[in-house]
C-alpha positions in Angstrom: -0.2 -0.3 0.1 1.3 3.2 -1.0 1.8 6.6 1.0 -1.2 7.8 -0.7 -3.2 5.1 -0.1 -2.4 4.8 3.5 -3.2 8.5 3.7 -6.5 8.0 2.1 -7.9 5.4 4.1 -7.4 7.7 7.3 -8.5 11.0 6.1 -9.5 12.4 9.1 -13.0 14.5 8.2 -14.2 16.3 11.0 -17.5 16.4 9.5 -18.3 12.4 10.2 -21.4 12.9 12.2 -23.5 10.5 14.1 -27.4 10.0 13.7 -27.0 10.3 9.9 -29.1 7.0 9.4 -32.2 7.0 7.6 -34.9 4.6 6.4 -37.3 4.1 3.8 -40.4 4.8 6.1 -38.4 8.3 7.0 -38.3 9.6 3.9 -41.9 7.9 2.4 -44.0 10.8 2.5 -41.3 13.3 1.6 -40.8 11.2 -1.7 -44.5 10.7 -2.6 -44.8 15.0 -2.5 -41.7 14.7 -4.7 -43.2 12.4 -7.2 -46.8 13.9 -7.2 -45.1 17.4 -7.8 -43.6 16.8 -11.1 -46.8 17.4 -12.8 -46.9 21.2 -11.2 -43.7 21.7 -13.1 -44.1 20.3 -16.6 -45.0 23.0 -19.5 -45.9 22.6 -23.1 -45.5 25.8 -25.2 -45.0 24.6 -28.9 -45.1 28.4 -30.0 -43.6 31.6 -29.3 -45.9 33.9 -27.1 -44.8 37.2 -26.4 -40.7 36.8 -24.7 -41.7 33.2 -24.5 -39.9 31.0 -26.8 -42.1 28.1 -28.1 -40.2 24.6 -27.9 -41.1 21.4 -29.6 -41.2 19.3 -26.7 -42.8 19.1 -22.9 -40.0 20.6 -20.4 -40.0 21.0 -16.5 -39.7 24.8 -14.8 -37.7 25.3 -11.7 -40.5 26.1 -9.4 -44.2 26.4 -9.3 -46.3 27.7 -6.0 -50.3 28.6 -6.5 -50.1 32.6 -6.2 -46.9 33.3 -5.8 -45.8 36.7 -7.3 -42.4 34.8 -9.2 -43.7 32.3 -11.3 -41.7 30.6 -14.1 -42.8 29.2 -17.6 -39.8 28.8 -19.3 -37.1 26.1 -19.7 -33.7 26.8 -18.1 -30.6 25.3 -19.6 -28.4 23.8 -16.0 -31.7 23.3 -14.0 -33.2 21.1 -16.8 -29.7 18.8 -16.2 -30.1 18.8 -12.5 -33.8 18.0 -12.4 -33.8 14.9 -14.5 -31.5 13.4 -12.2 -34.3 12.2 -10.0 -36.5 10.5 -12.7 -34.6 8.0 -15.0 -37.1 5.6 -15.4 -39.6 4.8 -17.9 -42.4 7.0 -16.9 -40.5 10.2 -17.7 -38.3 8.7 -20.7 -40.5 11.1 -23.1 -40.2 13.8 -21.0 -36.5 13.6 -20.3 -35.4 12.8 -24.2 -37.8 15.8 -25.1 -36.1 18.3 -22.6 -32.9 17.2 -24.3 -34.1 18.1 -27.4 -35.5 21.2 -26.7 -31.8 22.3 -25.7 -30.5 21.0 -29.1 -33.6 22.9 -31.0 -32.4 26.5 -28.7 -28.9 26.1 -30.1 -30.1 25.3 -33.8 -32.2 28.5 -33.6 -29.7 30.6 -31.8 -26.7 29.2 -32.0 -26.4 29.5 -28.1 -28.6 27.5 -25.5 -30.0 30.2 -23.4 -30.2 31.0 -19.9 -33.8 30.2 -20.5 -36.1 29.7 -23.0 -37.2 33.7 -23.2 -35.9 36.0 -26.0 -34.4 38.3 -23.3 -32.0 35.9 -22.0 -30.5 34.7 -25.2 -27.6 37.0 -24.6 -26.1 34.7 -22.2 -26.2 31.0 -21.6 -25.7 28.6 -18.2 -22.9 26.2 -17.4 -22.7 23.6 -20.3 -23.7 20.5 -19.2 -24.9 19.4 -23.1 -22.6 16.4 -23.1 -23.1 15.2 -19.9 -26.8 15.3 -20.4 -26.5 13.5 -23.8 -24.3 10.8 -22.7 -26.6 10.4 -19.5 -29.6 10.0 -21.5 -27.8 7.4 -24.1 -26.9 5.1 -21.3 -29.9 5.1 -19.4 -32.2 4.2 -22.3 -29.5 2.3 -24.2 -30.1 4.5 -27.4 -27.9 3.7 -30.6 -25.0 5.8 -32.2 -27.0 7.5 -34.5 -29.1 9.3 -31.8 -25.7 10.0 -30.0 -23.9 10.9 -33.1 -26.7 13.7 -34.5 -26.8 15.2 -30.4 -22.5 15.3 -30.2 -22.4 17.1 -33.5 -24.3 19.8 -32.0 -22.3 19.6 -28.5 -19.4 20.4 -30.5 -20.8 23.3 -32.3 -22.2 24.6 -29.1 -18.4 24.1 -27.6 -16.7 25.7 -30.7 -19.0 28.7 -31.1 -20.1 29.6 -27.5 -17.6 28.7 -25.1 -14.3 28.9 -27.3 -15.8 32.1 -29.1 -13.4 34.9 -29.1 -15.4 37.8 -30.5 -18.9 39.1 -30.6 -21.6 37.5 -29.6 -19.4 35.4 -27.5 -16.3 36.6 -26.3 -15.4 33.8 -23.7 -12.0 32.4 -24.4 -9.9 35.2 -23.4 -6.7 34.2 -21.6 -4.5 31.3 -22.5 -6.8 28.8 -24.0 -9.4 29.2 -20.6 -12.8 30.3 -20.9 -15.0 33.0 -18.8 -18.7 33.7 -18.2 -19.8 36.3 -20.7 -23.1 38.5 -21.3 -23.8 40.2 -24.9 -24.0 43.5 -23.5 -20.9 43.1 -21.7 -22.0 43.8 -18.4 -20.5 42.0 -15.1 -23.7 41.3 -13.1 -25.3 39.7 -16.1 -22.3 37.9 -17.1 -22.3 36.6 -13.5 -25.8 35.1 -14.2 -24.4 32.8 -16.9 -22.4 31.3 -13.9 -25.7 30.1 -12.8 -24.1 31.6 -9.1 -26.6 34.7 -9.3 -25.1 36.2 -7.1 -22.1 35.1 -5.5 -18.7 36.7 -3.8 -16.2 34.5 -6.1 -16.1 37.3 -8.7 -16.0 40.5 -6.5 -18.7 42.0 -9.0 -16.2 41.8 -12.1 -17.4 38.4 -13.6 -15.9 39.3 -17.0 -12.5 39.7 -15.2 -12.4 36.0 -13.9 -12.2 32.5 -15.7 -14.1 30.7 -13.5 -13.1 27.0 -12.2 -15.9 25.4 -12.8 -16.5 26.5 -16.4 -13.1 25.1 -17.4 -13.8 22.0 -15.5 -16.9 21.7 -17.5 -15.3 22.4 -21.0 -12.4 19.8 -20.0 -15.4 17.6 -19.4 -16.7 18.3 -23.0 -13.2 17.6 -24.4 -13.2 14.3 -22.8 -16.7 13.6 -23.9 -15.8 14.3 -27.2 -12.9 11.9 -27.0 -14.8 9.3 -25.7 -17.3 9.7 -29.0 -14.7 9.7 -30.9 -13.4 6.2 -29.5 -17.0 4.7 -29.6 -16.6 5.3 -33.5 -13.1 3.7 -33.4 -11.8 7.5 -34.6 -8.4 7.1 -32.6 -7.1 10.4 -34.2 -9.9 12.5 -33.6 -10.0 11.1 -30.1 -6.2 12.0 -29.3 -6.8 15.3 -30.6 -9.2 15.9 -28.2 -7.5 14.5 -25.3 -4.3 16.7 -25.9 -6.9 19.7 -26.0 -8.0 18.3 -22.3 -4.7 18.0 -21.3 -3.7 21.5 -22.3 -6.7 22.7 -20.4 -5.7 20.6 -17.6 -2.2 21.6 -17.3 -3.0 25.3 -17.7 -5.7 25.4 -14.8 -3.6 23.6 -12.4 -0.9 26.4 -13.0 -3.3 29.2 -12.5 -6.4 27.7 -10.6 -4.5 25.2 -8.0 -3.2 26.8 -4.7 -0.3 24.3 -4.0 -0.4 25.9 -0.2 -4.5 26.2 0.7 -4.7 22.6 -1.8 -8.0 24.0 -3.5 -8.9 25.4 -6.7 -9.9 29.0 -7.1 -11.2 31.0 -9.9 -8.2 33.0 -11.8 -8.7 37.0 -12.2 -6.9 37.2 -15.3 -6.8 41.3 -15.7 -4.8 41.2 -12.5 -3.1 37.6 -13.2 -3.6 36.4 -9.7 -6.4 33.6 -8.0 -9.0 35.1 -6.4 -9.7 34.7 -2.5 -13.0 33.1 -2.3 -12.9 29.4 -1.8 -16.0 28.1 -3.1 -17.5 24.3 -3.9 -16.8 25.4 -7.4 -13.4 23.8 -6.4 -15.1 20.5 -6.8 -15.8 20.7 -10.5 -12.5 19.5 -11.4 -12.9 16.3 -9.3 -16.4 15.6 -10.7 -15.0 16.0 -14.0 -12.2 13.4 -13.6 -9.2 15.7 -14.0 -7.9 15.7 -10.6 -5.1 13.4 -9.5 -5.4 11.1 -6.7 -3.2 13.4 -4.5 -5.7 16.3 -5.4 -8.4 14.5 -4.6 -7.5 13.4 -1.5 -6.4 17.2 -0.6 -10.0 18.3 -1.9 -11.8 15.7 0.4 -9.6 17.0 3.4 -10.5 20.6 2.5 -14.3 19.8 2.9 -14.1 20.4 6.2 -13.9 24.3 5.3 -17.3 23.8 3.8 -19.6 21.1 6.1 -21.9 22.7 8.4 -24.5 21.4 10.6 -27.0 20.9 7.5 -24.9 20.0 4.3 -22.2 22.0 2.1 -21.9 25.9 2.5 -21.5 27.1 -0.8 -18.3 29.2 0.3 -15.8 29.2 3.0 -17.3 31.9 6.0 -19.5 34.6 5.4 -18.8 37.0 2.9 -18.0 40.7 4.2 -20.7 42.0 1.3 -23.8 40.5 2.9 -23.2 43.1 5.8 -21.7 46.0 4.1 -24.7 48.3 3.1 -24.3 49.3 -0.5 -21.5 46.7 -1.8 -23.7 45.6 -4.2 -26.6 42.7 -5.1 -27.2 40.2 -2.0 -25.0 37.0 -2.5 -27.3 33.7 -2.0 -24.8 31.7 -3.6 -22.6 32.0 -0.6 -22.3 31.0 2.9 -24.8 29.9 4.9 -26.5 28.9 1.7 -26.3 25.4 0.5 -27.8 24.2 -2.9 -28.7 20.7 -4.3 -26.8 21.0 -7.6 -23.5 21.5 -5.8 -24.3 18.8 -3.4 -24.8 16.6 -6.3 -21.6 17.4 -8.1 -19.9 16.9 -4.8 -21.2 13.7 -4.4 -20.4 12.4 -7.6 -16.9 13.5 -7.6 -16.4 11.8 -4.1 -18.2 8.5 -5.5 -15.7 8.8 -8.5 -12.6 9.2 -6.7 -13.7 6.1 -4.4 -14.8 8.2 -1.2 -17.9 6.3 -1.1 -18.1 6.8 2.9 -18.1 10.7 2.4 -20.4 10.8 -0.1 -22.8 9.1 1.8 -22.3 11.4 4.8 -22.9 14.2 2.7 -25.6 13.1 0.8 -27.5 11.8 4.1 -27.0 15.0 5.7 -28.5 17.0 2.6 -31.7 14.8 2.7 -31.9 15.2 6.6 -31.9 19.0 5.8 -34.3 18.7 3.2 -36.6 16.2 5.0 -36.8 18.2 8.4 -37.8 21.4 6.6 -40.6 19.3 4.8 -41.7 17.7 7.8 -42.0 21.5 9.6 -43.4 23.5 6.6 -44.5 20.8 3.9 -42.6 22.3 1.1 -38.8 21.8 -0.2 -36.8 25.0 -1.0 -34.8 26.6 -3.6 -31.9 26.4 -1.4 -31.2 25.9 2.3 -29.4 27.6 5.2 -27.2 24.4 5.9 -25.4 26.8 9.1 -28.5 27.1 10.9 -31.3 24.3 8.9 -34.4 25.5 11.3 -33.8 29.0 9.8 -34.6 30.2 6.3 -31.9 30.7 4.0 -30.2 34.0 3.1 -32.1 36.0 0.4 -31.1 36.7 -3.2 -32.2 39.0 -5.6 -35.4 37.4 -6.4 -38.3 36.0 -4.0 -37.3 32.2 -2.6 -39.1 29.9 -4.3 -40.5 26.5 -2.9 -41.5 23.0 -4.9 -38.1 23.7 -6.2 -37.3 21.1 -9.3 -33.5 20.5 -8.7 -33.8 20.5 -4.7 -36.7 17.7 -5.4 -34.5 15.7 -7.7 -31.6 15.7 -5.9 -33.4 14.7 -2.8 -34.8 11.8 -4.7 -31.9 10.7 -6.4 -29.6 10.6 -3.0 -32.6 8.6 -1.9 -32.3 5.9 -4.5 -28.4 5.8 -3.9 -28.2 6.0 -0.4 -31.7 4.5 1.1 -33.3 2.5 -1.1 -32.5 -1.4 -0.6 -30.2 -2.9 -3.5 -32.3 -4.6 -6.0 
């Protein structure tokens, strides 16, 4: 056994806590609520209506609550990927495949997958998850290579046109082959909304100056997915080309974003040529994408103690000063003390990928319990949770807090399937 293997065996995580055991009976009512709630989130708008873009297939919206002042009728890019994680079954096959094809349709029509299917959101996208979505559907439903080929061709166009764009309307690849989040109007706060983290202290309200660690890890995942697709078609030359692109991105990210003393990835401010100072769960996207070494994975697992709280993982370490300083900018809901379902999903998947099964289970069940306790007390699921004080409401953001939220419901159900259900 190597020294690293010995160290991994004895990773000392202070977040190992008692009373995390949950049984099928504990989650039964909540899962029934989630299963029943999907019908509230399905929309079908085949024709353009006002600012709403028509889509060929039914899709899921993030939330719905009767009489709520803030409602959705549009499809969102990255929300869609996380929402389907709880419904991988034959009952929802047509819906899931249709959602993916709605995203494909949006790219074919606008040469970008917009933030959402609203005309006023076509100047920006959201975190790119198209290749992951495509491969997930292909594998879960055992689809053929022709189906895969058609959709991966669109993903390649999105990758090259949007994420590697060097001029308007897609000025994203800006420094040493790495990309940033962007907005057609060249506004920092709107570029920050493309990150999905609207708003966050990660970019100091200057998102256009930053190379985000999560975005570039997602693009590494695209490159490796393109290599995987090429190998499936026995195109070894093309596979090697994509693997070289991924290796180059990985090398540059490790040079610019990996802090060897803090042993964590940080966003990189290319305008100042220095790493940002906000530790966040974005650091775990490289691990989820499979681009970290075993040694880095070990350090990343140890670093989780910086984010773990009573109710799960806080989005950032510590409380940003900006949340206390009057006039310092929009409220940062993607920050301590809030925890979010998609980030828990990414971290848990990252841990599983590198063999940290015990840690993955502990975090998943901690998050499930937080969701469950709020449901038992209030009868709803939330968009986000205060993981530091789970019995209190989450930190407010730019828009009203949502209930009955799609990705929370989906990740809750997925974690129940993975960590509570009896093995088949």
